[in-house]
N, CA, C and O of each residue as an XYZ file, in Angstrom:
668
protein
N      11.574    -23.159     -1.984
C      12.360    -23.117     -0.772
C      12.162    -24.414     -0.011
O      11.027    -24.819      0.240
N      13.247    -25.064      0.356
C      13.131    -26.341      1.049
C      12.835    -26.155      2.523
O      12.109    -26.963      3.103
N      13.370    -25.122      3.146
C      13.094    -24.855      4.554
C      11.991    -23.824      4.667
O      12.104    -22.707      4.162
N      10.927    -24.218      5.337
C       9.830    -23.285      5.565
C      10.306    -22.273      6.600
O      10.849    -22.671      7.631
N      10.119    -20.975      6.358
C      10.549    -19.979      7.337
C       9.931    -20.249      8.709
O       8.752    -20.584      8.814
N      10.737    -20.098      9.753
C      10.243    -20.303     11.104
C       9.729    -18.979     11.678
O       9.670    -17.966     10.981
N       9.362    -19.009     12.947
C       8.770    -17.821     13.585
C       9.732    -16.635     13.573
O       9.293    -15.497     13.409
N      11.027    -16.872     13.741
C      11.990    -15.768     13.709
C      12.091    -15.170     12.309
O      12.158    -13.951     12.151
N      12.103    -16.045     11.283
C      12.099    -15.546      9.907
C      10.856    -14.712      9.647
O      10.922    -13.666      9.002
N       9.729    -15.180     10.151
C       8.479    -14.448      9.957
C       8.527    -13.089     10.645
O       8.011    -12.106     10.113
N       9.135    -13.028     11.808
C       9.268    -11.747     12.501
C      10.147    -10.790     11.687
O       9.857     -9.597     11.594
N      11.213    -11.321     11.103
C      12.085    -10.509     10.244
C      11.312    -10.023      9.023
O      11.372     -8.845      8.669
N      10.590    -10.933      8.385
C       9.804    -10.588      7.194
C       8.778     -9.503      7.540
O       8.648     -8.514      6.819
N       8.051     -9.696      8.647
C       7.044     -8.704      9.051
C       7.676     -7.330      9.239
O       7.128     -6.323      8.790
N       8.834     -7.288      9.906
C       9.500     -6.007     10.155
C       9.951     -5.373      8.842
O       9.824     -4.161      8.669
N      10.475     -6.177      7.914
C      10.925     -5.635      6.633
C       9.764     -5.194      5.754
O       9.891     -4.237      4.990
N       8.636     -5.884      5.854
C       7.450     -5.445      5.106
C       7.012     -4.083      5.619
O       6.620     -3.216      4.838
N       7.078     -3.895      6.918
C       6.696     -2.618      7.520
C       7.686     -1.514      7.147
O       7.283     -0.390      6.849
N       8.985     -1.837      7.164
C      10.013     -0.851      6.841
C      11.223     -1.576      6.269
O      12.047     -2.107      7.014
N      11.325     -1.596      4.962
C      12.397     -2.307      4.268
C      13.765     -1.692      4.445
O      14.757     -2.279      4.013
N      13.853     -0.536      5.061
C      15.143      0.129      5.246
C      15.771     -0.146      6.607
O      16.817      0.417      6.930
N      15.140     -1.010      7.413
C      15.691     -1.306      8.728
C      17.062     -1.961      8.605
O      17.268     -2.844      7.772
N      17.982     -1.524      9.432
C      19.307     -2.153      9.473
C      19.223     -3.434     10.299
O      18.228     -3.678     10.981
N      20.283     -4.257     10.233
C      20.306     -5.470     11.055
C      20.263     -5.113     12.545
O      19.657     -5.836     13.336
N      20.895     -4.012     12.928
C      20.874     -3.584     14.330
C      19.441     -3.229     14.737
O      18.987     -3.624     15.811
N      18.733     -2.489     13.889
C      17.341     -2.135     14.197
C      16.453     -3.375     14.227
O      15.556     -3.478     15.064
N      16.701     -4.316     13.316
C      15.925     -5.558     13.325
C      16.189     -6.342     14.600
O      15.271     -6.936     15.167
N      17.450     -6.348     15.061
C      17.796     -7.072     16.282
C      17.083     -6.491     17.506
O      16.893     -7.191     18.501
N      16.689     -5.223     17.440
C      15.915     -4.624     18.530
C      14.482     -5.157     18.549
O      13.817     -5.117     19.584
N      14.013     -5.653     17.414
C      12.643     -6.171     17.305
C      12.582     -7.694     17.368
O      11.594     -8.257     17.840
N      13.625     -8.357     16.899
C      13.661     -9.818     16.815
C      14.784    -10.293     17.730
O      15.893     -9.762     17.665
N      14.520    -11.277     18.575
C      15.535    -11.680     19.553
C      16.702    -12.473     18.940
O      16.892    -13.653     19.232
N      17.469    -11.795     18.089
C      18.657    -12.373     17.466
C      19.728    -11.295     17.381
O      19.429    -10.104     17.471
N      20.948    -11.708     17.211
C      22.035    -10.749     17.028
C      21.972    -10.185     15.612
O      21.385    -10.810     14.728
N      22.560     -9.023     15.382
C      22.596     -8.470     14.024
C      23.247     -9.432     13.021
O      22.828     -9.494     11.865
N      24.256    -10.173     13.452
C      24.910    -11.138     12.567
C      23.954    -12.265     12.185
O      23.893    -12.666     11.023
N      23.217    -12.767     13.158
C      22.236    -13.828     12.879
C      21.121    -13.305     11.978
O      20.648    -14.017     11.092
N      20.701    -12.062     12.205
C      19.682    -11.435     11.344
C      20.206    -11.378      9.907
O      19.491    -11.735      8.971
N      21.441    -10.935      9.733
C      22.023    -10.824      8.391
C      22.060    -12.181      7.708
O      21.752    -12.281      6.520
N      22.432    -13.230      8.439
C      22.460    -14.590      7.862
C      21.068    -15.016      7.415
O      20.895    -15.560      6.324
N      20.098    -14.767      8.252
C      18.725    -15.169      7.914
C      18.198    -14.382      6.715
O      17.550    -14.949      5.835
N      18.473    -13.076      6.681
C      18.030    -12.277      5.533
C      18.673    -12.797      4.255
O      17.995    -12.941      3.238
N      19.955    -13.078      4.292
C      20.649    -13.612      3.121
C      20.020    -14.940      2.677
O      19.830    -15.164      1.482
N      19.698    -15.819      3.636
C      19.060    -17.102      3.313
C      17.672    -16.885      2.719
O      17.288    -17.580      1.779
N      16.914    -15.923      3.259
C      15.584    -15.623      2.716
C      15.685    -15.064      1.295
O      14.845    -15.366      0.447
N      16.703    -14.258      1.037
C      16.920    -13.724     -0.317
C      17.334    -14.843     -1.277
O      16.802    -14.946     -2.382
N      18.271    -15.668     -0.857
C      18.762    -16.746     -1.729
C      17.689    -17.778     -2.035
O      17.689    -18.375     -3.112
N      16.771    -17.994     -1.093
C      15.708    -18.970     -1.310
C      14.541    -18.404     -2.109
O      13.647    -19.144     -2.519
N      14.549    -17.082     -2.332
C      13.482    -16.466     -3.109
C      12.311    -15.974     -2.286
O      11.359    -15.433     -2.848
N      12.347    -16.142     -0.973
C      11.262    -15.611     -0.142
C      11.265    -14.090     -0.229
O      10.217    -13.475     -0.424
N      12.433    -13.487     -0.085
C      12.575    -12.040     -0.290
C      13.091    -11.857     -1.713
O      14.207    -12.260     -2.040
N      12.264    -11.244     -2.550
C      12.615    -11.065     -3.962
C      13.368     -9.772     -4.233
O      14.023     -9.648     -5.268
N      13.288     -8.824     -3.341
C      13.965     -7.553     -3.563
C      13.397     -6.492     -2.651
O      12.541     -6.764     -1.809
N      13.880     -5.290     -2.829
C      13.486     -4.157     -2.009
C      13.150     -3.008     -2.943
O      13.789     -2.832     -3.981
N      12.141     -2.225     -2.569
C      11.785     -1.087     -3.401
C      11.127     -0.001     -2.571
O      10.562     -0.264     -1.510
N      11.208      1.204     -3.064
C      10.556      2.332     -2.411
C       9.104      2.397     -2.874
O       8.802      2.091     -4.027
N       8.219      2.789     -1.987
C       6.826      3.045     -2.381
C       6.750      4.497     -2.815
O       7.066      5.403     -2.044
N       6.335      4.709     -4.034
C       6.301      6.045     -4.626
C       4.863      6.546     -4.663
O       3.953      5.803     -5.032
N       4.658      7.790     -4.286
C       3.353      8.423     -4.395
C       3.135      8.726     -5.872
O       3.771      9.622     -6.426
N       2.247      7.989     -6.500
C       2.010      8.120     -7.944
C       1.593      9.531     -8.335
O       2.057     10.071     -9.339
N       0.722     10.113     -7.541
C       0.250     11.477     -7.856
C       1.393     12.478     -7.804
O       1.437     13.414     -8.603
N       2.319     12.288     -6.869
C       3.437     13.211     -6.722
C       4.343     13.214     -7.941
O       5.061     14.188     -8.171
N       4.326     12.149     -8.721
C       5.140     12.104     -9.944
C       4.284     12.223    -11.201
O       4.733     11.910    -12.303
N       3.038     12.684    -11.020
C       2.188     12.987    -12.165
C       1.407     11.821    -12.740
O       0.877     11.934    -13.846
N       1.315     10.705    -12.029
C       0.539      9.558    -12.519
C      -0.713      9.408    -11.664
O      -0.806      8.514    -10.823
N      -1.666     10.292    -11.893
C      -2.861     10.349    -11.069
C      -3.976      9.404    -11.452
O      -4.987      9.335    -10.753
N      -3.824      8.678    -12.540
C      -4.898      7.807    -13.009
C      -4.429      6.358    -13.042
O      -3.392      6.035    -13.623
N      -5.215      5.494    -12.405
C      -4.972      4.052    -12.460
C      -6.136      3.428    -13.212
O      -7.299      3.719    -12.933
N      -5.809      2.567    -14.168
C      -6.839      1.935    -14.986
C      -6.602      0.427    -14.975
O      -5.477     -0.041    -15.148
N      -7.686     -0.324    -14.768
C      -7.638     -1.778    -14.887
C      -8.300     -2.124    -16.216
O      -9.405     -1.665    -16.506
N      -7.624     -2.927    -17.011
C      -8.128     -3.280    -18.331
C      -8.327     -4.781    -18.401
O      -7.394     -5.557    -18.196
N      -9.556     -5.180    -18.695
C      -9.885     -6.591    -18.858
C      -9.703     -6.933    -20.325
O     -10.255     -6.257    -21.193
N      -8.939     -7.971    -20.608
C      -8.562     -8.334    -21.971
C      -9.116     -9.711    -22.316
O      -9.002    -10.653    -21.533
N      -9.708     -9.812    -23.484
C     -10.100    -11.120    -24.033
C      -9.287    -11.358    -25.302
O      -9.133    -10.460    -26.129
N      -8.771    -12.573    -25.444
C      -7.986    -12.945    -26.622
C      -8.820    -13.786    -27.579
O      -9.849    -14.350    -27.207
N      -8.344    -13.854    -28.831
C      -9.015    -14.674    -29.846
C      -9.043    -16.137    -29.423
O     -10.051    -16.821    -29.598
N      -7.947    -16.607    -28.875
C      -7.867    -17.979    -28.379
C      -6.732    -18.037    -27.364
O      -6.012    -17.059    -27.162
N      -6.585    -19.187    -26.734
C      -5.558    -19.313    -25.708
C      -4.519    -20.368    -26.073
O      -4.126    -21.180    -25.236
N      -4.088    -20.351    -27.305
C      -3.012    -21.268    -27.677
C      -1.741    -20.822    -26.960
O      -1.618    -19.667    -26.553
N      -0.819    -21.730    -26.814
C       0.439    -21.397    -26.151
C       1.146    -20.254    -26.868
O       1.687    -19.353    -26.227
N       1.140    -20.291    -28.190
C       1.802    -19.241    -28.974
C       1.123    -17.890    -28.764
O       1.798    -16.868    -28.646
N      -0.205    -17.881    -28.718
C      -0.960    -16.635    -28.532
C      -0.649    -16.041    -27.155
O      -0.392    -14.843    -27.032
N      -0.677    -16.888    -26.125
C      -0.397    -16.405    -24.774
C       1.029    -15.869    -24.670
O       1.253    -14.812    -24.081
N       1.984    -16.586    -25.235
C       3.386    -16.145    -25.192
C       3.578    -14.822    -25.920
O       4.289    -13.940    -25.439
N       2.942    -14.682    -27.084
C       3.073    -13.440    -27.856
C       2.447    -12.271    -27.098
O       3.023    -11.185    -27.027
N       1.276    -12.504    -26.539
C       0.606    -11.449    -25.780
C       1.445    -11.048    -24.571
O       1.660     -9.859    -24.334
N       1.914    -12.019    -23.815
C       2.681    -11.729    -22.608
C       4.000    -11.029    -22.924
O       4.432    -10.157    -22.170
N       4.641    -11.399    -24.022
C       5.879    -10.716    -24.421
C       5.595     -9.258    -24.782
O       6.373     -8.371    -24.433
N       4.488     -9.009    -25.476
C       4.124     -7.640    -25.846
C       3.776     -6.818    -24.611
O       4.133     -5.643    -24.526
N       3.088     -7.422    -23.663
C       2.747     -6.719    -22.421
C       4.022     -6.387    -21.643
O       4.158     -5.287    -21.106
N       4.947     -7.335    -21.586
C       6.203     -7.099    -20.868
C       6.972     -5.925    -21.474
O       7.688     -5.219    -20.764
N       6.827     -5.718    -22.771
C       7.522     -4.623    -23.457
C       6.749     -3.305    -23.396
O       7.269     -2.267    -23.806
N       5.528     -3.333    -22.896
C       4.691     -2.137    -22.846
C       5.044     -1.303    -21.612
O       4.824     -1.753    -20.488
N       5.586     -0.103    -21.802
C       6.078      0.678    -20.658
C       5.004      1.162    -19.697
O       5.316      1.454    -18.543
N       3.771      1.255    -20.123
C       2.721      1.793    -19.260
C       2.049      0.737    -18.399
O       1.372      1.072    -17.427
N       2.224     -0.525    -18.739
C       1.589     -1.605    -17.989
C       2.439     -1.910    -16.764
O       3.613     -2.259    -16.893
N       1.846     -1.779    -15.565
C       2.588     -2.082    -14.342
C       2.188     -3.413    -13.733
O       2.838     -3.900    -12.808
N       1.115     -4.002    -14.252
C       0.679     -5.301    -13.742
C      -0.076     -6.058    -14.808
O      -0.801     -5.469    -15.610
N       0.099     -7.374    -14.813
C      -0.615     -8.226    -15.763
C      -0.854     -9.565    -15.097
O       0.082    -10.206    -14.620
N      -2.109     -9.986    -15.066
C      -2.470    -11.262    -14.467
C      -3.276    -12.085    -15.467
O      -4.222    -11.581    -16.070
N      -2.901    -13.347    -15.641
C      -3.695    -14.301    -16.412
C      -4.873    -14.690    -15.530
O      -4.685    -15.052    -14.368
N      -6.080    -14.619    -16.069
C      -7.281    -14.796    -15.269
C      -8.058    -16.039    -15.675
O      -7.912    -16.548    -16.786
N      -8.879    -16.515    -14.757
C      -9.889    -17.505    -15.101
C     -11.187    -16.726    -15.316
O     -11.283    -15.554    -14.951
N     -12.159    -17.369    -15.899
C     -13.441    -16.700    -16.090
C     -13.592    -16.083    -17.460
O     -12.967    -16.527    -18.423
N     -14.425    -15.058    -17.549
C     -14.803    -14.454    -18.824
C     -13.638    -13.788    -19.543
O     -13.521    -13.906    -20.763
N     -12.775    -13.092    -18.812
C     -11.648    -12.391    -19.423
C     -10.377    -13.210    -19.260
O     -10.232    -13.989    -18.318
N      -9.460    -13.013    -20.204
C      -8.214    -13.771    -20.168
C      -7.149    -13.112    -19.309
O      -6.413    -13.803    -18.604
N      -7.053    -11.789    -19.354
C      -6.032    -11.064    -18.608
C      -6.631     -9.847    -17.937
O      -7.648     -9.305    -18.370
N      -5.978     -9.434    -16.874
C      -6.273     -8.168    -16.218
C      -4.973     -7.383    -16.187
O      -3.993     -7.812    -15.579
N      -4.969     -6.218    -16.853
C      -3.807     -5.347    -16.870
C      -4.060     -4.162    -15.945
O      -5.202     -3.745    -15.749
N      -2.987     -3.630    -15.382
C      -3.056     -2.390    -14.624
C      -2.115     -1.403    -15.296
O      -0.950     -1.703    -15.559
N      -2.651     -0.214    -15.568
C      -1.916      0.833    -16.271
C      -1.979      2.104    -15.434
O      -3.001      2.405    -14.818
N      -0.876      2.842    -15.418
C      -0.846      4.164    -14.812
C      -0.779      5.203    -15.921
O      -0.059      5.029    -16.904
N      -1.535      6.289    -15.757
C      -1.533      7.374    -16.750
C      -1.579      8.712    -16.023
O      -1.984      8.795    -14.863
N      -1.158      9.754    -16.727
C      -1.214     11.097    -16.139
C      -2.661     11.572    -16.018
O      -3.066     12.125    -14.995
N      -3.432     11.345    -17.089
C      -4.809     11.819    -17.143
C      -5.517     11.074    -18.265
O      -4.957     10.144    -18.846
N      -6.743     11.477    -18.573
C      -7.523     10.790    -19.600
C      -6.877     10.898    -20.980
O      -6.888      9.928    -21.737
N      -6.320     12.046    -21.317
C      -5.635     12.190    -22.607
C      -4.441     11.242    -22.697
O      -4.201     10.634    -23.740
N      -3.701     11.120    -21.609
C      -2.555     10.204    -21.587
C      -3.036      8.764    -21.736
O      -2.425      7.978    -22.460
N      -4.137      8.412    -21.050
C      -4.663      7.049    -21.192
C      -5.115      6.795    -22.636
O      -4.918      5.698    -23.159
N      -5.711      7.788    -23.274
C      -6.115      7.620    -24.677
C      -4.886      7.308    -25.541
O      -4.949      6.442    -26.414
N      -3.781      8.003    -25.305
C      -2.541      7.741    -26.029
C      -2.049      6.312    -25.766
O      -1.668      5.601    -26.697
N      -2.060      5.902    -24.508
C      -1.631      4.546    -24.147
C      -2.521      3.520    -24.827
O      -2.040      2.510    -25.340
N      -3.812      3.782    -24.830
C      -4.766      2.859    -25.461
C      -4.465      2.701    -26.948
O      -4.421      1.586    -27.468
N      -4.258      3.828    -27.625
C      -3.997      3.793    -29.067
C      -2.636      3.211    -29.412
O      -2.523      2.399    -30.331
N      -1.606      3.617    -28.685
C      -0.238      3.260    -29.057
C       0.251      1.948    -28.452
O       1.161      1.325    -29.000
N      -0.321      1.521    -27.354
C       0.165      0.311    -26.707
C      -0.905     -0.781    -26.643
O      -0.708     -1.873    -27.176
N      -2.023     -0.494    -26.000
C      -3.012     -1.537    -25.730
C      -3.683     -2.068    -26.993
O      -3.847     -3.279    -27.140
N      -4.071     -1.179    -27.906
C      -4.769     -1.631    -29.114
C      -3.849     -2.415    -30.043
O      -4.323     -3.074    -30.969
N      -2.546     -2.354    -29.810
C      -1.580     -3.076    -30.647
C      -1.170     -4.427    -30.057
O      -0.370     -5.143    -30.658
N      -1.696     -4.773    -28.918
C      -1.353     -6.066    -28.316
C      -1.889     -7.195    -29.197
O      -3.024     -7.118    -29.667
N      -1.096     -8.237    -29.426
C      -1.499     -9.292    -30.357
C      -2.635    -10.169    -29.829
O      -2.668    -10.541    -28.656
N      -3.561    -10.486    -30.730
C      -4.615    -11.446    -30.430
C      -5.772    -10.934    -29.609
O      -6.626    -11.721    -29.200
N      -5.829     -9.636    -29.353
C      -6.880     -9.093    -28.495
C      -8.172     -8.933    -29.283
O      -8.173     -8.371    -30.378
N      -9.274     -9.431    -28.723
C     -10.584     -9.232    -29.339
C     -11.421     -8.207    -28.587
O     -12.340     -7.609    -29.147
N     -11.087     -8.006    -27.282
C     -11.869     -7.038    -26.504
C     -11.010     -6.450    -25.395
O     -10.263     -7.157    -24.719
N     -11.135     -5.136    -25.226
C     -10.520     -4.393    -24.126
C     -11.646     -3.702    -23.365
O     -12.445     -2.982    -23.965
N     -11.719     -3.906    -22.077
C     -12.696     -3.194    -21.245
C     -11.927     -2.470    -20.154
O     -11.250     -3.100    -19.341
N     -12.033     -1.146    -20.135
C     -11.287     -0.334    -19.180
C     -12.176      0.079    -18.015
O     -13.323      0.487    -18.194
N     -11.610     -0.041    -16.813
C     -12.276      0.433    -15.604
C     -11.331      1.395    -14.907
O     -10.181      1.053    -14.629
N     -11.813      2.592    -14.625
C     -10.995      3.637    -14.037
C     -11.137      3.630    -12.518
O     -12.250      3.625    -11.991
N     -10.023      3.630    -11.831
C     -10.031      3.677    -10.377
C     -10.422      5.086     -9.950
O      -9.768      6.056    -10.333
N     -11.478      5.201     -9.163
C     -11.927      6.499     -8.680
C     -11.113      6.937     -7.462
O     -10.741      8.102     -7.325
N     -10.848      5.969     -6.584
C     -10.071      6.255     -5.380
C      -9.502      4.949     -4.870
O     -10.207      3.944     -4.778
N      -8.215      4.969     -4.537
C      -7.592      3.789     -3.951
C      -7.982      3.731     -2.483
O      -7.721      4.670     -1.731
N      -8.599      2.647     -2.077
C      -9.059      2.501     -0.703
C      -7.963      1.897      0.169
O      -7.744      2.331      1.299
N      -7.284      0.897     -0.366
C      -6.235      0.250      0.413
C      -5.214     -0.350     -0.530
O      -5.563     -1.012     -1.507
N      -3.960     -0.115     -0.229
C      -2.860     -0.731     -0.962
C      -1.728     -0.921      0.019
O      -1.315      0.025      0.691
N      -1.235     -2.113      0.104
C      -0.106     -2.383      0.978
C       0.607     -3.635      0.506
O       0.066     -4.424     -0.269
N       1.823     -3.802      0.984
C       2.526     -5.039      0.653
C       1.876     -6.209      1.379
O       0.888     -6.027      2.091
N       2.410     -7.382      1.209
C       1.886     -8.570      1.886
C       1.664     -8.261      3.362
O       2.591     -7.821      4.042
N       0.461     -8.480      3.866
C       0.245     -8.241      5.291
C       0.926     -9.324      6.121
O       1.028    -10.473      5.691
N       1.387     -8.958      7.300
C       2.090     -9.896      8.156
C       1.335    -11.186      8.422
O       1.947    -12.247      8.540
N       0.019    -11.111      8.517
C      -0.756    -12.311      8.826
C      -0.617    -13.384      7.759
O      -0.774    -14.567      8.062
N      -0.326    -13.007      6.519
C      -0.248    -14.019      5.463
C       1.081    -14.753      5.452
O       1.224    -15.755      4.751
N       2.050    -14.278      6.211
C       3.343    -14.947      6.215
C       3.611    -15.653      7.544
O       4.763    -15.928      7.877
N       2.570    -15.944      8.292
C       2.720    -16.667      9.551
C       3.029    -18.133      9.280
O       2.564    -18.696      8.289
N       3.816    -18.756     10.162
C       4.094    -20.179      9.981
C       2.802    -20.981     10.058
O       1.882    -20.637     10.801
N       2.751    -22.048      9.283
C       1.603    -22.949      9.355
C       1.855    -23.953     10.462
O       2.982    -24.105     10.935
N       0.808    -24.631     10.866
C       0.974    -25.644     11.916
C       1.739    -26.838     11.362
O       1.817    -27.017     10.147
N       2.299    -27.649     12.242
C       3.030    -28.852     11.803
C       2.132    -29.753     10.970
O       2.568    -30.328      9.973
N       0.870    -29.872     11.386
C      -0.066    -30.737     10.663
C      -0.239    -30.261      9.227
O      -0.243    -31.074      8.303
N      -0.382    -28.952      9.029
C      -0.557    -28.416      7.684
C       0.717    -28.561      6.880
O       0.655    -28.844      5.683
N       1.878    -28.375      7.504
C       3.151    -28.488      6.793
C       3.375    -29.894      6.264
O       3.860    -30.062      5.145
N       3.030    -30.904      7.048
C       3.318    -32.278      6.641
C       2.459    -32.720      5.467
O       2.828    -33.649      4.748
N       1.320    -32.069      5.262
C       0.451    -32.427      4.147
C       0.962    -31.921      2.826
O       0.621    -32.495      1.792
N       1.787    -30.845      2.803
C       2.225    -30.222      1.557
C       3.316    -30.958      0.947
O       3.808    -30.568     -0.113
């Protein structure tokens, strides 16, 4: 994005993070702009990639996915071909909801949702153990989610002019 979001954009972003279903009229009640100006800014934020999309937060337990598992993955090596093959296989794996390339001892951190331990065993056998180039899988089971939220408003605050000019 060539234009760094200003304070009004940040106010819009904060409000949408809190409630993505707000209309332009409702946003105008929170941000000192007209609904038309709000709509223009939202469109610009979407086109620039600052706003990537909108989604509902689903209660995982309510839909039968009561188990969250983080899996630490080590690969045989980190050649470009190996990483691409692994990442393509992960992208095709329906149970994986998150995948991060890591620094340190492990190469990747995957997040998987499962109904229960039997379901995770099935996922492990049918999906995870078939991922290409894997030498080690270490699973850690989430006992209780302490905090989960979208980007907090504080992280999207405008930077000072001095910090902006350095980037």
